[in-house]
C-alpha positions, 0 to 999 in steps of 0.5 A, a space after each residue: 616620677 616624683 620630685 621632692 620639694 627642696 628644703 627651705 631654711 629659716 636663718 632669719 627666724 633664729 634671732 626671733 626664736 632666741 630673744 633670750 640670747 640677745 644680750 649674749 649676741 650683743 656682748 659678742 659683737 661688742 667684744 674686742 676679742 679675736 674674730 675666731 672667738 666672736 665666731 665661736 660665740 655666735 655658733 654656740 648661741 643657738 646650741 645654748 638656747 636649745 640646751 636651756 629650753 630642754 633643761 627648762 622643760 625637763 625641770 619644770 614640765 611646763 611652758 618655756 617661761 622668760 626665766 628659762 629663756 634668761 637661763 639659756 641666755 646666761 649659759 650662752 653668755 658664759 660660754 662666750 665669756 669663757 674665751 680670751 675676752 678681758 674682764 673689762 670687756 665683759 663688764 662693758 658687754 653686760 652693760 650693753 646687754 642691760 641697755 639692749 634688754 631695757 630697750 627691747 622691753 620698751 619695744 615690747 611694751 610698745 607692741 600690741 598684745 599678742 594673741 592668746 590661745 586656749 586648749 582644754 584637752 590633750 588632743 586640742 593641745 596637740 592640734 594647736 602645736 601642729 597648726 603652729 608648725 604648719 603656720 610657720 611652714 616648717 618643712 618636712 625635712 627640718 630637724 627638731 632643732 631647726 623647727 624649734 628656732 622657728 616656733 619657740 617664741 609662739 605661745 602654742 609652743 607650750 601647748 604640749 608640756 613634755 619635750 617628748 610630746 612635742 617631738 612626737 607631734 613634730 614627727 607626726 607633722 613631718 610624716 603628714 607634711 611629707 605625704 602632702 608634699 609628695 602628693 602635691 609634687 605628684 599632682 604637679 608632675 601629672 599636670 605637667 605631663 597632661 599639659 605637655 600632652 595637650 600642647 603636642 596634641 593641639 600644636 598646629 605644627 604637630 602631625 602623626 608623621 612628625 619625628 621626635 627629633 624634629 619636635 625636640 628641635 621645635 620645642 626643646 627650649 620650652 618649659 613645657 618640654 623640659 618639665 618632665 623626664 625624657 622617659 615620660 616625654 617619649 612615652 607621651 610623644 608616642 601616645 600623641 602620635 597615635 592620637 594624632 593618627 587617629 584624629 587625622 584619619 577621623 578628619 579625613 573620614 569626615 572630610 571624605 563624607 562631607 565631600 561625598 555628600 556635597 558632590 552628591 547634592 550638586 549632582 542631584 540638583 543638576 538637571 543636565 545630568 541624566 542616566 545617560 551622562 558620561 563621567 567626562 561630560 559630568 566633569 565639564 558640568 561640574 566645572 561650570 557649576 558655581 557651587 562646585 567652583 567655590 568649594 576648594 575642599 570639594 575640588 581637592 576631593 579624591 578623584 576615585 571617590 568622585 568617580 564612585 560617587 558619580 557612578 552611584 548617582 548614575 545607578 540611582 538615576 538608572 533605577 529611577 528611570 527603570 522605576 518610571 518605565 515600570 510605573 508608565 507600563 503599569 499605568 498603560 496596563 491599567 488603562 488597557 484593563 479599564 478599556 477591556 472592563 468598559 467594553 465588557 460592561 458594554 457587552 453586558 448592556 447589549 445582553 441586557 437589552 436582548 441584542 447580544 445572546 448566545 446565538 449572536 454573530 460579530 457581523 450581525 452586531 458590528 454596526 452597533 458595537 463599532 459606533 460606541 466609544 468603548 469599542 474605539 478605546 480598544 483599538 490598537 492596544 495589545 492583548 485581547 481585542 474587542 472581537 476576542 472579548 465578544 467571542 469569549 462572551 458568546 462562548 460563556 453564554 453558550 456554556 450556560 445553555 444546559 443549565 438554562 435549558 433545565 430551568 426552561 424545562 422545569 418552567 414548562 413542566 410547572 406550566 403544563 406546556 408541551 412544545 408541539 410541531 405547530 407551537 410558535 416561538 412567541 407562544 413559547 416565550 410567553 409561557 417562559 417569561 411568565 415566571 421570575 426564573 426567566 429573568 436571568 435566562 439568555 434570549 439565545 439560549 431560550 431560542 436554542 431550547 425552543 428549537 431543541 424542543 421543537 426538533 424533538 416534537 417534530 421527531 416525535 411526529 415523524 415517528 408517529 407518521 412512520 408508525 402510522 405508515 407501518 400500520 397502514 402497510 400491515 392493513 394493506 397487506 391484510 386487505 390484499 390478502 383478503 382479496 387474494 383469498 376471495 372465493 370465488 376468485 376475483 376476475 381480471 375484469 372485476 370492478 370494486 363496486 361490484 365485489 365490494 359487498 362480498 368483503 364488508 364484514 371482513 376485519 381487513 375491510 373494516 381496518 381500512 377506514 377510508 374508501 379511497 384507500 380501499 379503492 387504491 389498494 384494490 387497484 394495486 391488487 388488480 394491477 398485480 394480477 394483470 
């Protein structure tokens, strides 16, 4: 709401604005007429001044001169003397007026020279007139007559020649002044509302639950309370309650956050709180903690919030414990893996030195293996044992046999070497080792390849012997058939030496190259005849 500034009068300015009426006023005061006549004279004086000034402006079109003021004074005096005053009293008044005028003239002569003003254009003259009104603080609700009393004696009053121009400038001044006064009043009222709102928002006794009646009892006598209307006060009060409610919630939120962080920090720094600690135990630990004991706000923390904070801390500790277990498990697995890798390298060393090959047995190499620290490190750990790794290693070597055997055959072919029944392993190894391709061959696979080739050689020999036996049998049959078909037939008491010459030229005789075989076959033949 807007409030208009009250109108202010300027009664003391009337005398200053009506210097020309001084004589009339003095005459009225010195007259012996009745009180009614004196009052009428005093009332008529300003009106006479206004009329005189207006007449002077209309007649001359110029400034209000001393002559015009004198005319206004004369008119005023004439009205005053139109009463029931005696002729003698009038003469006395004139004499007193003349004396006062002379005295005032002396006073004016004694005063310093008044400031002079100049204006070259109509706009400058109008501006000078408005500045006069502003300087004299003429209110926006003043009438022209009231304003003229306040400004008529100033030289700037004559800045505008015509009365209409003066009034036009005066009205424009009033409009602008009224606008400024309203804006000032509006600004002051707005500031009063803002001051009232700040007062309530910052007062220590105000909370979001304080009722309006309670606030009125506390602050109703204060200027800040009464500076605004009831309607605006209620509206602002509701806004303040909303603001305080929001502020209190935010403060509670910040306090909750602060207490949460404080309790969390205390729990983090308490070494005796582990993932196994119960809430009851933790409460006792907190009571013994100096940081917690000295923090009053923390002690007033919501119990449910404190419990939730503790539970989160315990979950974090459980997670850390689980992570540490996992890390420990990973470290143990890494150690076990490194032990297996080290033992694997140990087996590689044995293989490079020829101690371990595809034909090796665990019992054979156990004395050598068990004396090494890399075997000892494998003991007791889960997963593959040293024996398992040994077996896997040997199996891998055996799996290479067919490929390596092919390489060995290629080497023997290139060297033109054939394994026979009587070929020694040393001779075989010498031939194989003479080429670079043998560097990657497993000693056991070389031995297995030799055995395989030797077995084939023996098989070939056995087959040859069988073939020789079959041939010999056919020759024996032919030889016996030759003896059986001899003419004349062989006597039962015949001797080989006696009949030998009879068969010398026979093919069957020639096929048996050994004489001892001939005798054996003849002996068998004779045995059958018997």
